[in-house]
C-alpha positions as CSV (number, residue, x, y, z in Angstrom):
1,M,130.7,125.5,127.7
2,N,128.5,122.4,127.8
3,L,128.4,122.0,124.0
4,V,130.5,118.8,124.2
5,K,128.1,117.4,126.8
6,Y,125.0,118.2,124.8
7,N,126.5,116.4,121.8
8,Q,127.4,113.4,123.9
9,E,123.8,113.3,125.3
10,N,122.4,113.5,121.8
11,L,124.6,110.7,120.6
12,N,123.6,108.6,123.6
13,E,120.0,109.0,122.4
14,V,121.1,107.7,119.0
15,H,122.9,104.8,120.8
16,S,119.7,103.9,122.7
17,L,117.7,104.0,119.6
18,V,120.0,101.8,117.6
19,K,120.2,99.4,120.6
20,S,116.4,99.1,120.8
21,L,115.8,98.3,117.1
22,S,116.0,94.9,115.5
23,D,118.4,94.3,112.7
24,E,115.5,94.3,110.3
25,Q,114.1,97.6,111.5
26,Y,117.5,99.2,111.4
27,K,118.4,98.4,107.8
28,M,115.0,98.0,106.1
29,P,114.4,100.5,103.2
30,L,111.3,102.5,104.2
31,D,108.8,104.3,102.0
32,S,108.4,107.0,104.7
33,L,112.2,107.7,104.2
34,S,112.0,107.7,100.4
35,G,113.5,104.2,100.3
36,S,116.4,104.9,102.7
37,S,116.7,103.2,106.1
38,I,117.0,104.3,109.7
39,G,120.5,102.9,109.5
40,Q,121.4,105.2,106.6
41,H,120.2,108.2,108.6
42,V,122.3,107.0,111.6
43,R,125.3,106.6,109.4
44,H,124.8,110.1,108.0
45,I,124.7,111.6,111.5
46,L,127.7,109.7,112.7
47,E,129.9,110.4,109.7
48,F,129.5,114.2,110.2
49,Y,131.0,113.7,113.7
50,V,133.8,111.5,112.3
51,C,134.6,114.2,109.7
52,L,134.6,116.8,112.4
53,L,136.9,114.9,114.6
54,R,139.3,114.1,111.8
55,G,139.1,117.6,110.6
56,H,139.8,119.0,114.0
57,A,143.1,117.1,114.1
58,A,144.0,118.4,110.6
59,G,142.6,121.9,111.1
60,V,140.3,121.5,108.1
61,V,136.9,119.8,108.1
62,C,135.1,118.7,104.9
63,Y,131.7,117.0,105.3
64,D,131.7,116.4,101.5
65,E,134.5,113.9,102.0
66,R,132.5,111.5,104.2
67,E,133.5,107.9,104.0
68,R,129.9,106.7,103.5
69,N,130.7,103.4,105.3
70,T,127.8,101.1,104.6
71,K,128.8,98.9,107.5
72,I,127.5,101.6,109.9
73,E,124.1,101.5,108.2
74,T,123.7,97.8,108.1
75,D,125.5,96.5,111.2
76,R,123.9,97.8,114.4
77,V,126.7,96.5,116.6
78,F,129.3,98.3,114.5
79,A,127.2,101.5,114.6
80,L,127.1,101.2,118.4
81,V,130.9,101.0,118.5
82,V,131.1,104.1,116.3
83,V,128.8,106.0,118.6
84,N,130.8,105.0,121.6
85,N,134.1,106.0,119.9
86,I,132.7,109.4,119.0
87,V,131.4,110.0,122.5
88,L,134.8,109.1,124.0
89,A,136.6,111.3,121.4
90,L,134.4,114.3,122.2
91,A,135.3,113.9,125.9
92,E,138.9,114.9,125.0
93,I,137.7,118.3,123.7
94,K,138.5,120.9,126.3
95,S,138.4,124.2,124.4
96,D,137.4,125.8,121.1
97,S,139.9,126.1,118.3
98,P,139.9,127.7,114.9
99,L,139.1,125.5,111.9
100,K,138.6,125.8,108.2
101,L,135.5,124.4,106.6
102,K,136.0,123.1,103.1
103,A,132.8,122.7,101.1
104,D,131.4,122.8,97.6
105,F,127.8,124.2,97.7
106,S,127.3,124.2,93.9
107,P,125.1,121.6,92.2
108,E,127.6,120.9,89.5
109,G,130.7,120.7,91.7
110,G,134.1,122.3,91.2
111,N,133.4,125.4,93.2
112,Q,135.1,124.5,96.5
113,A,135.0,127.2,99.2
114,I,137.1,127.5,102.3
115,L,135.4,129.2,105.2
116,E,136.7,130.3,108.6
117,T,134.9,128.4,111.4
118,S,135.7,126.9,114.8
119,L,135.4,123.5,116.6
120,F,132.5,124.7,118.8
121,R,130.7,126.2,115.8
122,E,130.9,122.9,114.0
123,L,129.9,121.0,117.1
124,A,126.8,123.2,117.2
125,Y,126.2,122.4,113.6
126,D,126.6,118.7,114.1
127,L,124.2,118.7,117.0
128,E,121.5,120.5,115.0
129,H,122.2,118.2,112.0
130,S,121.8,115.2,114.3
131,I,118.5,116.5,115.7
132,H,117.2,117.1,112.2
133,H,117.9,113.5,111.1
134,Q,116.5,112.2,114.4
135,A,113.2,114.0,113.5
136,I,113.2,112.2,110.1
137,I,113.9,108.9,111.9
138,K,111.0,109.6,114.3
139,I,108.6,109.8,111.3
140,A,109.8,106.4,110.2
141,L,109.4,105.0,113.7
142,K,105.9,106.2,114.0
143,N,105.1,104.6,110.6
144,L,106.5,101.4,111.9
145,N,104.6,101.7,115.2
146,S,107.9,101.6,116.9
147,D,108.1,105.1,118.4
148,Y,108.0,103.4,121.8
149,A,111.8,103.1,121.3
150,I,112.3,106.9,121.7
151,N,111.4,109.6,124.2
152,E,109.0,112.4,123.2
153,N,111.8,114.9,122.7
154,F,113.8,112.7,120.3
155,G,114.3,114.8,117.2
156,V,113.0,118.0,118.7
157,A,115.2,121.1,118.8
158,R,116.3,122.2,122.2
159,S,114.8,125.7,121.6
160,T,111.5,124.0,120.7
161,I,111.6,122.0,123.9
162,R,112.2,125.1,126.0
163,F,109.4,127.0,124.1
164,H,106.9,124.2,124.9
165,D,108.0,124.0,128.5
166,L,107.6,127.8,128.9
167,N,104.2,127.9,127.3
168,E,102.9,125.0,129.2
169,S,103.8,126.3,132.6
170,G,104.4,130.0,132.0
171,I,107.7,129.7,133.9
172,P,110.9,128.4,132.2
173,K,112.1,125.1,133.6
């Protein structure tokens, strides 16, 4: 299973993006992001991985209990360290294992559910979640005329990339 590798590659894309932006670009509130910043979206991506890695050790993951560490969204160097630490921690994963997902999906709160899941299922979720937020970041970068900082597939689902590759050539790559 290359799921760990795919997550690491995706996080390396996030790392490259953060590294290429100025401090101002990273933490500036943007109208195209409804007043949030690229840094806030990066923090959101990374904290899902942090929750998963902590949850894996405890056997229960709860994305609702994210730290929401504003240093990740305002300090690019710190964000780069967090990305590197996550990539290194992912390298230690050798096999799937059962997990419980603790979450409250109700708008009012107080209705916590505990669901059966697995480490690999949550890695798949975190990868898709990351790509989704990268697509939002890509919109902001285009509005800033800074999309030179990313490749054309940044924020595009892997299935969409394969679909486009197939339809362009008629033969899967």
